N, C-alpha and C positions, 0 to 999 in steps of 0.2 A: 142734311144730306140723306136721302132715302134710297137705299139699295136693297133690292130683293135678292132671292137666291139665284135668279137668272143672271143678274149682274155679277155676282161673286163667281158664278160658274164661268163667265166670260173671262174674268181675271185669272181664274185657276187655269183655264185652258191656255191662256197667254203665258202663264208661268210654266206650264208643262212643255210648251213649245220651246221656250227659252231654256228650260232644264235639259230637254233632249239635245238641243244644239250644243249646250255647254258640256254635256257628258261626252258627246262625240269629239269636241275640241280637246277636252282634257285627256281622253283616251289616246288620241293621236300624239299629244304632247308628251304624255308619260309612258307611252308604249305599254299600257296595261288597261284593262277594262275598268271603266268608271261608269256607274249607273246613277241617274238622278231622277227624282220624281217630286211632285208637289202635291202632298196629300191634302193640303188646306191653304186657303188664302183668307186673311182676316183684314178687315178695315177697323183700325184701332185708333184711339187717341195715343199720341206720342208717349205720354206718361205711363201708359199701361204696358209698354213693350218689355221693360225689365222683368215683369212677372211671367212672361213666356219662357224666360230662361231660368226661372227659379226664384226671382226676387232681386231687388236693387243691390243686394250685398254680394251677389254671385260674381266671382272673377270671370271676365269674358275677354275675348279678343275680337276686335272688329277691323274689317278692311273697308276703308271708306273711299268713295269715288264721287267726285262732284260731277253734276250733270249740267251741260250747257245746251243751248239751242232753243227749240220751241217750248220745251218743258223743263225749266230750270229747277234744280233741287239737288239732292244728294242720295246716294245709295250706300247702305251699310250692310255688309255681310257679317252676321254675328255668330260666333260659336262660344259655347262655354269653354273654359281653359282645357277641361278634360277632353271635350269633343275635338278641339283644334289639335291637341296632341295626338289623338287617335288617327285623325285624318292625315296628318303629316307622316306619322309613323307607317301607316298603310300605303300611302302614296310612294314613300321612299323605301319601301321594303326591299327593293332590288339593289339598293346602294350599299356598299360596304359601310358598316356603322362607323368605322374609324374616319371616314370622309364626311360624315354628316355633322354639321355644326349649326349653331343658332342662326347664322346668316343664311345658310341654305334653307333652313326650316321656314324662316320669315319670307324668303324669296318664293317658296312654294305656295304659302298662304296668299301672298300678294298676287301671284299668277292665277290662283283659283278665283280670288276676288275679281281680278281683271276680266277673266273669261266669263264668269257667271254674270257679272253686272253688264258686260257688253252684249251678251246673248239675250239677256232679259230686255235690255233697251232696244235691241234690234227687233225682237218680237213685238214689243209695244209700238215701235215705229211702224211696223207692217200693218198693225191693227188700226192705228190712228191716223196714218199718213202725216205724222208729225216727225220732226227731226230731233234726235237726242244724241248728244255728243259727250261721251265719258272722258274725264281727265285721268291722268296717271293715278293709280291707287296708292293710298297710304295706309299705315297700320296704326291702331291704337289699342292699348291694353289697360284695363281698369275694372272696377266693379261696375256692373251693368248700369245702375242708376247714374253714377258719375260719368260714365262714358257717354250715355245718351244726353246727359245735360250739357256736356262740354262740346262733344263732336257735332251734335245736331242743332245746338241752339242758334246757329247762324241761319238756319233755314226755317225753323218752326217753333211755335210755342208748344207747351205741354198739352194744350187743349186741341191742337190741330189734328185732323184726321190724316192718317198715313196708310199706305198699303204694305202689309206684311205677308210675305210669301214663305210659308214653311217649306224647307228644302231638305229632302233626304238624299244623302250621298251614300252609295254602296261601293266600297273599295275592299278588295281582298275578302269579300264575303261579309263584311261588317257594315251595319247601317249606322250612319253618323248624321245627327240632325243639326241643321243650321237654320238660320233665319235671314232672309233677304228683306231688308227694310227700305222701302222707297219713300223718300220724303220730298215730294214736289212742293214748291211754294204754292200757296192757296190758289193763285190764279192759274197756275199750270195744272193743278189737280182738276179744277173746273173745266179747263180745256180738254184734258184727257178724257174725262167722263162724257163730255158733250160729243167728242169724236167717237166714242163707243156707243152713242145713242142713248145715254142716260141723262135724263132731265134732273137738274139739281134745284 
């Protein structure tokens, strides 16, 4: 698969459109300003993703969404444990701390994952004229290497190429980095890039 900087710029722009829409939806939902941007888009082998987060042994939290329709696969929104805690803390800053429990924190992360994955897929659909239908999000918590091995093994091998969108959240003035990993099955990935005018 040969992609030049122009093709990655297309994917970055797609990610930024999704991030802008997600930020608007999150801001409305939470009644506070949430900004998102996409500083970088990477096309990586699945086995290299844990190193983005600091290595296979780093504790991470992932929100997983299965994707159905024209481009089958899976989306994983990944945060290091520290980043996820900062994100939830800042999002829930207006809530009385006595009312904040683990179930509420997980619910916030699931909703963030739901909104971010849905808006990314909507942007991808508008670029490609393909249909992408996300399922209900689920959560997984483990070391980065183990989580990628178990959660994503159903969709791809470690040598498969995937799209990784670096996603910066800004909440309460603090920037929190996340990673949106899109793992389409190989046929779907080929269809997506063909729709974007990329010859594989």
